[in-house]
N, C-alpha and C positions, 0 to 999 in steps of 0.2 A: 556514518557518512564517510565517503572517501575524502581525499585531500583537495577536492575541487571546491572552489568557492560557490556560494549560492548563485551568484551572477553567471558563472561559467555554466552551471547546470541549466539555468533558465535559458541561456542562449542556445545550448545544445538541444534542449527539448523543443524550443521554438523553431530552430532550423529543421528538426525532424518533422514537426507538425506542418511546416510550410512545404514539405516535400523536397527540401534541398539536400537531404542526406538520409542515410538509413540508420536504423537502430544499431546494427552491427558496426558501422563505421564510427558512429559517435561513441559507442561503448569502448571500442579499441582506442580511439583518440584520447579518451579520458582514463584508460587503464582499469575499466570495470567490466563485469560480465554483462552480456546482453540482458539478462534477467534484472540486474541492478538498474540498467538504463530504463527498462520497462517499469520498474518500481518508481523511478523518478517521474516518468510520464504520468503514471497513475496518481502519485502524490500531488503533482503540480495541477492536474485536472481536478482533483478532489478538494484540495486545501489551498490552492494558489501558491504563490511564491513562499509563503510562510510554511507550507508543508515540506519544503526542502531543507528546513532547519531542524536540527535535533533539539526539540523543545522539551524533552523529557517525556514521561509517560502521560498518555491521555487517559481520561476517565470515561468509562463505559458503564451504563446501567446493565443490570442482569437481563432486563427486557430486551435491550438492544442486542446483547450477546446472543440470547436465545433466538431472536428473530433472524439475525444474520446466519446463525448455524442452521436453522430450519430452512431458510431460503436456499442455502447451499445444498443441503441434503435433499431438498425437493427438486433439485436440478434447475434452479432459477438463474444460474450463472456460474462462472468460474470463480476461483478464489479472488482474483483481481477485480472482477466485476462486482462481487458482493462487497468487497472492501470499499470500492468506490461508491456504491449505492448507499452504504451505511456509514460512510465517513470513518472507516477503520484505517489506521495508518500503516498497518503491517499485515501482510498475508500470513506470516508466521503466527501472529497473534490469533487470527481466525482459525488457523490449523490447530493451534493449541486448544481453543474453545471447542472445536469439533471433537477432538480426542477426549476432553473432559465430558462432553455431552454423551458421546458414544459409550463412555465408561460409566454412565449413569451417575456422574458427579455433578454437584451444584455449580452453576455459573453465577458466581457472586459478583456484585457490583465492584468496580475498581475503588480502592480506598486510598486516596492521596489527598 
């Protein structure tokens, strides 16, 4: 997470959602990439305000991982859409699961 407070991020996301500003403008204002701002929007929409805090690693079952990977590979949505649908906090995490799956490696449940 960047050096913005959770409250600043929430205000920025809410301004964008009300149509008062653009993703590009908010990203520039907060010194992050537009992709990062899109991640904030997705996390806020998926997890609420708590999704904007770095709460450590989330736990995912092997079934959820496989379902999310198959949904993506079946063309059921973008990385961001699949993450939102399955409650996955990171597009990078989904991308890693896809690589494991495509490499015929086991998608093990998170162990924390």
